[in-house]
C-alpha positions, 0 to 999 in steps of 0.5 A: 338511405340504403344500407351502409356496409359495416366497413364504411360504417366503421370508417365513418364513425371514426372519421367524421367526428375527427373531421368536424374537430380538425377542419376549419373550412367546409368539407364533404365526403365525395365519390362512391361513399358520398353516392352510397350515403344518398342511397345509390347502389354502388360499391365502396372501396375507400372514403374520399374527403374533399377539404381545403389545402389548409385543412389537408395539411392539418390532417396530414400532421394530425394523422401522420401515424396513419398515413399510407405513403406507399399508395399512389393515386390513379389518374394523376393526369386528370386529378391533382390535389394536396393528397394523402391516404390514411389507414382507418378501421374499415376502409382507407380514407383519401383526403384531397385538399383543393382538388382540381380536374383537367378534363381537357380544358386545363386545371379547374377547381372541383366544387362540390356545390350544394351540400346536404347532411346525411345522418348516420348514428347521430353523425352529420355527414356532409355530401354533395346534393344528388344533382351536384354528385351527378354533375361531379361524376359526369365531369370526372369522365371515367367509366366508374364515375359514369356508372355512379352517375347512372346509379344516382339518377335512379334516385330521382323522383319522377315528376308528380302527375296529377290524375285526370278525373273524368266526370260523367 
């Protein structure tokens, strides 16, 4: 994993234990923070957490004092969810319950696919696998998402090539 910037480290070390305690259903970190956790060279401005609608509602109650009601999510015509933004030390946290995407073919649920656990100071941080993150970013279709997909593709290992041995 590449170096985790201090702001992301601070946010995750407070956020992740709370998600493990308060979420009943599987959850994961997506977006730029998820890409960076796998080693992609990307900037991170916030932490995007994909959860179920039920877990989003529970977090909204649990973190009511941290809620940033002034924030309006961008791209409301492409994305919808049970959404809230919260103030955490380091970086803001955006919770998306039952995230859906409309890429021109109607609203479709966003599935993170296969999750992998990334270790951070003894914390297990679930993120979509490399291929699933690339798929997600490509489906989102924005310029910043395409750039993140490119950064993730650079992490793919080239296929193993066995050397050709010539005998004399």
